[in-house]
C-alpha positions, 0 to 999 in steps of 0.5 A: 497605486491608484490604478492597482487599488481598483483591482484589489478585492475587498470582500473579506476584512481578515484572512481566513487563516493567520497566526497571531503568536508563536511560542517556544517552550523547553517544557509545556509550562509558561515558566519554561518559555524560551521565546514568544514571537508576536505576529500580525495581519499584513507583512511580518519580516523575520530578519537574520542579520549578519554577525558582528565581525568581532564575534567568533561566530562571524564565519560560521553564521555568515549571511545570517545562516544557521540562526533559526529562520527556517526553523521558525517557518517549519514550526509555523507549518508544524502548528498548522498540521504539516508533516513533511520530511524537513519538519521530521528532521527538525523535530529529531534535532530538537528532541535531542536538545529539548526532549520535553519541549514543544511549540505553541501558537494562537491560530485564527480560523475564520475569525475564531482564535484557537490556542494550539500546542504540539510537542517536538516528540510526535509520539506525544499528543498535542492539544488545542482549545478555542481562545488565545490563552496559551498559558491556560491551555498548558495548565488545563490540557485543552478541550480537544486533542490536536488531531481534532483541531487539525480536522477542524482546520482542514474542514474549514479551509477546504469547505469551499474548494470545488471540486474536492477531487481531481476529476481525471484521477478521482484523488481527493484534494487534502489540506496538506496539498494546499498547506504545501503551497501556503508554506513552500520548502526553503530547500525548493529554492523557488525553482518553479511556481509548483515546486512546493516541496523539495524531493518528496512531493506533496502526495498528488498522484500526478506531480505535473498535472495535478498542482494546477488543478489544485490551484484552480479548485482553491481559487474558484476557477474550475467551471462546473461544466469543465468539472463535469466534462473532466469527470465524464472523460475519465469515465469514458476512458475507463469504459474504453479500456474495458471495451478494448480489452474485451474486443482483443480477447474475442479476437485472440481467443480462437487463435490462442486456442488453436496455437496452444493445441497445435503446440502441445499436440505437435510436441506430443505426437512429434509430427512436422509443423507442415502437417495439417490439423484436419483434412477431408482427404482420406488418403492424406495424413492429418494431426487429427488422424494421428491423434486417433491412431495414438488413442487406438494404440493406447487402448490396445496397449491398455487392454494387453496390460490389463490382462497381464495385471490380472494374472499378476494380481491373481498370483498376489492373491494366492501368496497373500492367502498362504501368508495369512494362513502361516501368520494365523498359525504363528499367532495362535502358537504365540498366544498359546505359549504366552497363556501357558507361561502365564498360567504356569506362574499362577498369578491373578492376572493370568487366571482372569485372562484365561477365564475370559479366554475360556468364556470367549471360546465357549460363546464363539460361533462360525468357523475357527480362525486356526482350524478352518472348521466350525468352533463346535467341531474344532478339537483345538477349541474343545481342548482349550475349553476343557483345559480352562474349566476353572471358574472360581478360586478353587480352580486357581488352586487346581491351576497351581497344582498343574504347573508341570502340565502348563510348563509342558504346554508352554514348551510345545507352543514355543516350539510350534511358534519357532518352527513357523518363523521361517515359513512366515518370513518366506511367505512375506517375501513372496507377497513383497515380490509379487507386490513389486512385480505389479508396480511397473505395470500400474505405472505403465497403465496410468501413463496409458490412461493419460495418453488416451485421455489426452487425445480426447481432450485435445480433440474436444479443444479442437472442436471448440476452436472450430466453433469459436472461430467460425460460428455466427454467434462468435462473429456477432460478438466480435462485431458488437465489441468493435461497434462499442469501441467506436461508439465510446471513441466518438463520445470521447472525441465529442467530450474533448471538443466540448472541454476545449471550448469550455477551457478557452472561454475566459471566465469573469474570475480569470479575467479579474485575476489576469487584470490583478496580475498585470496591475501588480507587474506594472506597479512593481516594475514601473510600467516597464512590463506587464503580467499575464496569467494562464492557470492551466499552464503546468509550469508558469501560470503567472508570467512577467513580460520582461527580459532578464531570464532567470533574474526575474523567474523568482520574482515571477513566482513571488508575484504569482503567490501575491496575486493569490494572496490578495485574491483571497479576500474575494469570497469566490476564493478559498485560498487561506489568505496566508503565505510563508516565504522562507528566504526567497532567492533575493540574490537571483533577483538583484537587490533592487527588484527584491526591495521593490517587491517588499515595498509593494506589499507595504504600499498595498497594506497601508494604502490599499487596505489600511487597518483591515488587512485581509492577508498575512504575509510572513517572510524571512530574509538574510538581506537587510530589508528596506529601512522602512521595514526594519521597524515595527509593525513590520519587523517582528523578529531580528535574529543575531548570531553574534550572541546566544540570545539572538538565536531562535532558541536562545542557545547553540545546539551541540549538534554534530554538524555545528561542532564540526563547523566550529572546529573547521573555523 
């Protein structure tokens, strides 16, 4: 222990983050408190013991399972802002049993205590305030909502993390990434050092490469030169992708244009694939000549078609004039019939309408619509004016006396209208027939116009291809694009070389951590092994040089976490100084190494730091801890499935899973 003590940093006298108390409530009121769990700086053991053999729950809760140890860890993480899938599942079960319930905690952040309360129902906003009085918080509602506390906690824990972004991707390092490390999922089963969450990951873009970068950034192991080089490498790689894309487009543009032209023109003209596009030999065919021929044919056909359409359009105009004349005569007879019939009835409306018509006829100028002569020479108009000579009430009386005359006029007008009905339909049929006769030539004309323009378009594109594929300007652009790609590649190679040199330089911080790893390994395993550290290793940054295969893999992970926990008292580290280990796989380590690991933390606490312990270590276990740890101050809670009040919530939830298990037993 004397050798290990030399490697223990002691620049901080308390953790940057630790939980003093956790309380469970049926309702947010001190009178509905279910359980209060006092925690401390240093080691905190939560022991889920075996039930009494006489208990009816002995089979159900064998080995201390299902009593609440994992729920306790999840609720601790929930108070610290975790929102993982396992916590959502726990809250769903708790809401069904305790719909108004919640969890409270006293959390110390950089030496300042905060009282925090969160409802099991996430739709209800939590609350927080400075201080350690949860009863006061529940009574007055707190001075801040939980989101404000979470922002304060996140900002404080990440204030010294450098860099704050993953250099290669630019992703921001967040509190949830570090919290996943502080409180591993029990379901992840300590399968690997960076297996912090089971299945869902931690939200990092690169699950394999990014966690080691988070570890190094939090521990203060990212050299400024390395960070700058990584950022530069990322920028150069982006520039290289853009330059290569531009170069590829320049090289492919002429061939793409030519390929599209050839494909389109050969299908259109139905010419063989071996026919050359252009030729200087006047006696040899080429695609260009075929295009010219097709264009000439289209223009000739278009001229002929335009002449045919001119004849058809002239015939259509004549039948439309005939139809217009018959229709005008029909309309005139129809209006005259309706006027005469209305006048025959002698109503006021007819009188006013006829008077207005008379005034309109008197003021009319120009040619008559019906007689095709000037209004003043049209006998039909003059007769109308003479007939409609009444202008006042006396004329209306005269109108009524001439009812027989108006009746006769109505009969004559109706006969004229009926006589014009058949000619009108015949004229309309002629118009429709001529109109339909024009549709086919119009369609053929539109097709010929497309064919004629298609040839011109393809010839212009062919000329563009000739210019792009052989012009000096195009060649210069291609050469410059290639030179730019080569320049960027040289810069990338140079940056990678510098980065490799920097990464292989062992910094003072890495040397300190490596020595601490080795000292812990030798203290733990009685100098039968030594420990090494490589923080750039994406799988096993901490290693034990001891034969034993998987039996010591979990111990290796625990040792690595312990190194980071102890190093948190170094001012260069921004690790929170808190760890939550939910039931490590002690069966995979064997009882002796597991007990030795717990004894090691006990000795570090008592002999290495004494009263001012700069870390908080919370561990749940179903294996009985060593006797020296089965008492205060280390043992903080014993969960006993033999009785209801020995469970975390002091009651058995009537969940479907529990009921099915009990029925099977």
